[in-house]
C-alpha positions as CSV (number, residue, x, y, z in Angstrom):
1,M,92.8,104.3,73.0
2,N,93.0,102.1,76.1
3,I,94.5,103.8,79.2
4,A,95.5,102.5,82.6
5,Y,96.1,104.7,85.6
6,L,98.3,103.2,88.3
7,I,97.7,105.1,91.5
8,S,99.5,104.9,94.9
9,A,97.6,106.3,97.9
10,H,97.7,106.1,101.6
11,T,95.4,108.9,102.8
12,D,92.6,111.3,101.8
13,A,90.1,108.9,100.1
14,P,87.8,111.8,99.0
15,Q,90.7,113.3,97.0
16,L,91.4,110.0,95.4
17,K,87.7,109.7,94.4
18,R,87.9,113.2,92.8
19,L,91.0,112.3,90.9
20,I,89.4,109.1,89.5
21,E,86.1,110.8,88.6
22,A,88.0,113.6,86.8
23,L,89.7,111.1,84.4
24,H,88.4,109.0,81.5
25,T,85.3,106.9,82.4
26,D,86.5,104.1,80.1
27,A,90.0,103.9,81.6
28,Q,91.0,101.2,84.1
29,F,92.3,102.3,87.5
30,F,94.7,100.1,89.5
31,V,95.1,101.4,93.0
32,H,97.6,100.4,95.7
33,I,96.7,101.5,99.3
34,D,99.6,101.4,101.8
35,K,99.2,98.4,104.0
36,K,99.3,100.6,107.1
37,S,96.2,102.5,105.9
38,D,92.6,101.4,106.4
39,I,91.5,100.4,102.9
40,S,87.8,100.4,103.9
41,Q,87.8,104.2,103.9
42,F,88.6,104.1,100.2
43,K,86.4,101.2,99.2
44,N,83.4,102.6,100.9
45,I,83.3,105.7,98.6
46,I,85.0,104.4,95.5
47,K,82.8,101.8,93.9
48,Q,83.3,102.2,90.1
49,H,83.6,98.9,88.3
50,N,86.8,100.0,86.6
51,V,88.6,100.7,89.8
52,H,90.7,97.7,91.0
53,F,92.2,97.8,94.5
54,L,95.3,95.6,94.7
55,E,95.0,92.7,97.1
56,N,98.7,92.3,97.6
57,R,99.5,95.5,99.6
58,I,103.0,96.7,100.6
59,D,103.8,98.2,104.0
60,V,105.6,101.1,102.4
61,R,108.6,102.8,103.9
62,W,109.6,106.0,102.1
63,G,113.0,105.9,100.3
64,T,113.3,102.1,100.4
65,I,113.0,99.2,98.0
66,L,109.5,98.7,99.3
67,E,108.4,101.7,97.1
68,V,109.6,99.8,94.1
69,E,107.7,96.7,95.3
70,Y,104.4,98.5,95.1
71,Q,105.4,100.1,91.7
72,M,105.9,96.6,90.4
73,E,102.7,95.3,91.9
74,L,100.8,98.0,90.0
75,I,102.7,97.3,86.8
76,K,101.9,93.6,87.1
77,A,98.2,94.3,87.6
78,A,98.1,96.3,84.4
79,I,100.1,94.0,82.1
80,E,98.2,91.0,83.3
81,Y,94.8,92.6,82.7
82,P,93.0,91.2,79.7
83,I,93.3,94.4,77.7
84,Y,96.3,95.9,75.9
85,F,96.9,99.4,77.2
86,D,98.2,101.9,74.7
87,R,99.2,104.1,77.7
88,I,100.0,103.4,81.3
89,F,100.2,106.4,83.7
90,F,101.7,106.3,87.2
91,L,100.0,108.8,89.5
92,S,99.7,109.7,93.2
93,G,96.3,109.8,94.9
94,M,97.0,113.5,95.5
95,D,97.3,114.4,91.8
96,F,94.7,116.1,89.7
97,P,94.5,116.7,85.9
98,L,95.0,120.2,84.6
99,W,93.9,119.2,81.1
100,S,90.5,117.9,79.8
101,N,90.3,114.3,78.9
102,E,89.9,115.2,75.3
103,R,93.1,117.2,75.3
104,I,94.9,114.3,77.0
105,L,93.7,111.8,74.4
106,D,94.7,114.2,71.6
107,F,98.2,114.6,73.0
108,L,98.7,110.9,73.4
109,D,97.4,110.2,69.9
110,H,99.9,112.6,68.4
111,N,102.8,111.2,70.4
112,R,102.3,107.4,70.0
113,D,106.0,106.7,69.6
114,R,107.2,108.6,72.6
115,E,107.7,107.4,76.2
116,F,107.0,110.1,78.8
117,I,109.6,109.1,81.3
118,Q,112.5,111.4,82.0
119,G,116.0,110.7,83.5
120,I,119.5,112.0,84.0
121,C,122.7,110.0,84.4
122,M,124.1,110.4,87.9
123,D,127.4,108.9,86.9
124,T,128.9,111.9,85.1
125,N,131.2,114.8,86.0
126,D,128.3,117.2,85.3
127,I,126.6,116.1,88.6
128,Q,127.8,117.8,91.7
129,H,129.2,115.7,94.5
130,Q,126.4,116.7,96.9
131,Q,123.9,115.1,94.5
132,T,125.8,111.9,93.9
133,E,126.8,111.4,97.5
134,M,123.4,110.3,98.7
135,Y,123.4,107.6,96.0
136,S,126.9,106.4,96.7
137,I,126.2,105.6,100.4
138,S,124.8,102.2,101.2
139,R,121.5,102.4,103.0
140,P,120.8,98.8,104.3
141,F,117.2,97.9,104.3
142,I,116.3,96.3,107.7
143,N,113.0,94.5,107.9
144,H,113.0,92.2,110.9
145,K,109.5,90.9,111.5
146,N,109.8,91.1,115.2
147,L,110.6,94.8,115.2
148,S,108.4,97.8,114.4
149,N,109.0,100.0,111.4
150,K,110.4,102.6,113.7
151,W,113.1,100.3,115.1
152,N,113.8,98.8,111.6
153,M,114.4,102.3,110.4
154,R,116.7,103.2,113.3
155,L,118.8,100.1,112.7
156,G,119.0,101.0,109.0
157,I,120.2,104.5,109.9
158,L,122.9,103.0,112.2
159,M,124.1,100.7,109.5
160,R,124.2,103.5,107.0
161,K,126.4,105.6,109.4
162,F,128.6,102.6,110.0
163,H,129.2,102.0,106.3
164,K,129.9,105.7,105.8
165,L,132.5,105.7,108.6
166,R,134.1,102.7,107.1
167,G,134.4,104.6,103.8
168,K,132.2,102.0,102.0
169,R,130.7,103.5,98.8
170,K,128.3,102.2,96.3
171,P,129.5,102.6,92.7
172,L,127.1,104.5,90.4
173,E,127.2,101.6,87.9
174,F,126.8,97.8,88.0
175,V,126.8,94.8,85.7
176,V,123.6,93.1,84.6
177,T,124.1,89.5,83.5
178,P,121.3,87.7,81.5
179,D,120.2,84.2,82.2
180,I,121.3,82.4,79.1
181,Q,119.0,79.5,79.9
182,D,116.0,81.8,79.7
183,K,115.1,82.2,76.1
184,S,112.7,85.1,76.9
185,C,115.5,87.2,78.5
186,F,115.8,90.6,76.9
187,L,119.5,91.0,77.3
188,P,121.8,89.1,74.9
189,Q,125.0,89.6,76.9
190,P,126.3,91.1,80.2
191,E,126.1,94.9,80.2
192,L,127.5,97.7,82.4
193,W,124.6,99.8,83.5
194,R,124.9,103.4,84.9
195,L,122.6,104.9,87.5
196,Y,119.9,107.2,86.2
197,K,117.4,109.3,88.2
198,G,114.0,110.8,87.4
199,S,110.5,111.1,88.8
200,A,108.1,108.4,90.0
201,W,105.4,110.0,87.8
202,W,105.4,109.0,84.1
203,C,103.3,107.7,81.2
204,I,104.6,104.8,79.1
205,S,103.4,102.1,76.7
206,E,102.5,98.6,77.8
207,D,105.4,97.2,75.9
208,L,107.8,99.3,78.0
209,A,106.0,98.4,81.1
210,K,106.4,94.7,80.3
211,Y,110.1,95.2,79.6
212,I,110.6,97.0,82.9
213,F,108.8,94.2,84.8
214,N,110.6,91.4,83.1
215,I,114.1,92.9,83.7
216,Y,113.2,93.5,87.4
217,K,112.1,89.8,87.8
218,K,114.7,88.1,85.6
219,C,117.9,90.1,86.3
220,P,118.7,89.7,90.1
221,E,121.6,92.2,89.9
222,V,119.0,95.0,89.4
223,K,117.2,94.3,92.7
224,E,120.5,93.5,94.5
225,Y,121.9,96.9,93.5
226,F,118.9,98.9,94.5
227,K,117.9,97.1,97.7
228,D,120.2,99.4,99.7
229,S,119.9,102.5,97.6
230,F,118.4,105.8,98.4
231,G,115.1,106.6,96.6
232,S,115.0,103.6,94.4
233,A,111.4,104.5,93.3
234,E,113.0,107.4,91.4
235,T,116.0,105.5,90.0
236,L,115.4,101.8,89.4
237,I,112.9,102.2,86.5
238,Q,114.9,105.0,85.0
239,T,118.1,103.0,85.1
240,I,116.4,100.1,83.2
241,V,114.9,102.5,80.6
242,F,118.0,104.6,79.9
243,N,120.4,101.7,79.7
244,T,118.4,100.2,76.9
245,H,118.9,102.0,73.6
246,E,115.5,101.0,72.2
247,W,113.6,102.6,75.0
248,A,116.1,105.4,75.8
249,S,115.8,106.7,72.3
250,K,112.0,107.2,72.8
251,S,112.3,108.7,76.2
252,I,113.4,112.0,77.6
253,L,117.1,112.3,78.5
254,S,118.3,115.3,80.4
255,K,122.0,116.3,80.4
256,G,124.2,118.6,82.3
257,A,123.9,119.6,85.9
258,Y,121.2,118.1,88.1
259,P,118.1,120.3,87.5
260,G,116.0,119.2,90.5
261,L,113.1,116.7,90.6
262,P,110.4,119.0,89.2
263,A,112.4,119.5,86.1
264,L,112.7,115.7,85.7
265,T,108.9,115.3,85.9
266,P,107.6,115.6,82.3
267,L,103.9,115.7,82.8
268,H,103.4,117.0,86.4
269,Y,103.7,120.5,87.9
270,I,105.3,120.2,91.3
271,V,106.6,122.9,93.7
272,Y,109.0,122.0,96.5
273,D,109.0,124.7,99.2
274,P,111.0,122.9,100.7
275,V,108.5,120.0,100.8
276,I,105.8,119.5,98.1
277,K,103.5,122.4,98.3
278,I,99.7,121.9,98.8
279,M,98.0,123.6,95.9
280,D,95.0,126.0,96.4
281,E,93.1,128.5,94.3
282,T,95.9,131.1,94.4
283,D,98.0,128.7,92.3
284,Y,95.4,128.5,89.5
285,D,97.2,130.8,87.0
286,K,100.6,129.2,87.6
287,L,99.1,125.7,87.0
288,I,97.5,126.7,83.8
289,D,100.5,128.6,82.5
290,S,102.8,125.6,83.3
291,G,101.5,123.6,80.3
292,K,101.7,120.4,82.4
293,M,99.1,117.7,82.2
294,F,98.8,117.0,86.0
295,A,99.7,118.7,89.2
296,R,100.3,117.7,92.8
297,K,99.6,118.0,95.7
298,F,95.9,118.4,96.2
299,V,94.4,117.9,99.7
300,S,90.7,117.8,100.7
301,G,89.6,120.9,102.6
302,K,92.6,122.9,101.2
303,S,92.4,122.4,97.5
304,D,88.6,122.2,97.1
305,K,88.1,125.5,95.4
306,L,91.0,125.0,93.0
307,V,89.5,121.6,92.0
308,E,86.2,123.2,91.2
309,M,88.0,125.9,89.1
310,L,89.8,123.2,87.1
311,K,86.7,121.2,86.6
312,K,84.9,124.2,85.3
313,K,87.8,125.0,83.0
314,N,87.8,121.5,81.6
315,G,84.0,121.5,81.0
316,E,82.9,119.2,83.8
């Protein structure tokens, strides 16, 4: 089974090295390092031939469309690589596997027709107003080259407040129109798409990855809608997947009230307390009992003993 790991990182090169070394030696790793970070600290210690650092690096700003840009750069690197990947994982550099590689492969082999990406529709009466409000407020993306990220962010916040005062709201749905001149377009006719939310950590087939990438590139309404949305890294891909019956039927749809992001993350164990908790050896039993394939967040100097316990358990 051919596996690709798409990994985003911006800090803690030793932890990224531990993550890669814990996974399949015959997998391919595509790594995006935030443009603000010194990539040499990663390249100096990670030299495996199957690790590919992306040359086109994005200056990431949390919560903006720039997060989607690096997601798409990673997907592009995988689908253009001269190997067909049966499975493509999206991970953070601060993740670590809870399962052995043999168990991961066995699980994937027994679930070949499933897509491990989860989502919930935000455009329903089941979702409380406080959850939908953040997605119905326009958050203009300001990126003036002559201004620092700090000032671009401040201008964006001012514009968001201005739109909110004016009562301007983003609908939780939009129309996607195919290019009828493009014979490779996946959509036969215009469709009304509803907003879905999930997690930025998933495992999908290359066929689905290609579909996501092509929709993003060929349907301008998608990028137009999400360019001023909150947390588009957790909504854009899910919106593409769950508005397409073929892929939605193979993926994990949640219904009812919004359950929180950890419950929408199918393969990862995450604790928000109120930010993502750094895991250590005291979390070992909870991690194992979770039944999840991965966990985050692991940090060098704080999670070292836990990493050794997991490596020992998985026979390394």
